[in-house]
C-alpha positions as CSV (number, residue, x, y, z in Angstrom):
1,M,83.9,4.0,19.7
2,K,83.2,4.8,16.0
3,I,79.6,4.4,14.9
4,D,79.0,4.4,11.2
5,I,75.6,5.2,9.7
6,K,74.5,2.6,7.2
7,P,71.8,4.1,4.9
8,N,70.2,0.8,4.1
9,E,70.3,-0.7,7.6
10,P,67.3,-0.5,10.0
11,W,66.7,2.3,12.6
12,Y,65.5,1.2,16.0
13,H,63.5,2.7,18.9
14,G,63.1,1.0,22.3
15,T,60.4,1.9,24.8
16,N,58.1,0.4,27.4
17,L,55.1,1.5,25.4
18,I,52.9,0.0,22.7
19,L,53.1,2.4,19.7
20,N,52.2,2.6,16.0
21,E,53.9,5.9,15.4
22,L,56.9,7.7,16.8
23,R,56.4,11.4,17.6
24,T,58.6,14.2,16.5
25,G,61.6,14.7,18.8
26,S,61.9,11.0,19.7
27,T,65.3,9.2,19.8
28,I,66.3,6.5,17.3
29,T,69.5,4.6,16.6
30,Q,71.0,2.1,14.3
31,W,72.6,0.4,17.3
32,R,70.0,-2.3,18.1
33,E,71.4,-3.2,21.6
34,L,71.3,0.5,22.6
35,A,67.6,0.7,21.7
36,E,67.0,-2.5,23.6
37,G,68.7,-1.1,26.7
38,F,66.6,2.1,26.6
39,S,63.4,0.1,26.2
40,H,63.8,-1.0,29.9
41,Q,63.6,2.7,31.0
42,P,66.9,2.9,32.9
43,S,68.0,5.8,35.0
44,R,71.6,4.9,34.1
45,L,72.9,3.5,30.9
46,S,76.5,3.2,29.7
47,Y,78.7,1.2,27.4
48,D,82.4,0.3,27.2
49,D,84.9,0.6,24.4
50,D,83.8,-2.8,23.0
51,G,80.2,-1.7,22.8
52,K,78.9,-3.8,25.8
53,I,75.9,-2.0,27.3
54,Y,75.2,-1.7,31.0
55,H,71.9,-0.4,32.5
56,N,69.7,-0.5,35.5
57,G,66.4,-0.6,33.7
58,K,63.8,-3.1,34.9
59,E,60.7,-2.3,32.9
60,K,59.3,-4.7,30.2
61,G,60.5,-3.3,26.9
62,Y,59.5,-3.3,23.3
63,L,61.8,-3.0,20.3
64,Y,60.6,-1.3,17.1
65,I,62.1,-0.6,13.7
66,I,61.2,2.5,11.7
67,D,58.9,1.2,9.1
68,E,59.5,3.8,6.4
69,P,62.5,5.3,4.6
70,I,64.3,8.0,6.4
71,E,67.2,10.3,5.5
72,V,69.7,11.8,7.9
73,G,69.5,15.6,7.9
74,V,66.0,15.5,6.4
75,D,63.9,13.3,8.8
76,I,66.4,12.9,11.6
77,Y,69.4,14.7,13.1
78,N,72.2,14.0,15.6
79,H,71.1,14.4,19.2
80,P,72.6,17.8,20.1
81,R,73.0,17.1,23.8
82,T,74.0,13.4,23.8
83,V,76.9,12.2,26.1
84,M,77.3,9.2,23.8
85,D,79.6,8.8,20.8
86,E,78.8,10.5,17.5
87,N,76.0,8.8,15.6
88,A,74.8,6.8,18.6
89,E,71.5,8.8,19.0
90,F,69.4,10.8,16.6
91,L,66.2,12.8,17.1
92,T,63.2,12.7,14.7
93,K,62.1,15.8,12.9
94,R,58.6,14.3,12.1
95,P,56.4,11.5,13.1
96,L,57.6,8.1,11.9
97,K,55.8,4.8,11.4
98,L,56.9,1.9,13.7
99,K,56.8,-1.8,13.4
100,L,57.1,-3.9,16.6
101,I,59.8,-6.6,16.2
102,C,60.0,-8.0,19.7
103,E,59.2,-7.9,23.4
104,L,62.1,-7.7,25.7
């Protein structure tokens, strides 16, 4: 599956924690449904060629957007050990401000 980075689109982080700031080394994505899936803390998560996500997470989740401008290569970089398609997961190089957008 091809995942294009859109510079003016939001970046997401899903977790089961209440946060104001994301720490360095955290995972973010522009794929909202992927962040939603990870918010439930699954031990298994996968997706098919059409982008449908499957997971076994049961935790209450929170979905955040990154609440400041970020630049690929400067503030974030591709996850070096991901098993997902290119551009699905990025790691943060510095702390980033978060804005809670929904409970899941």
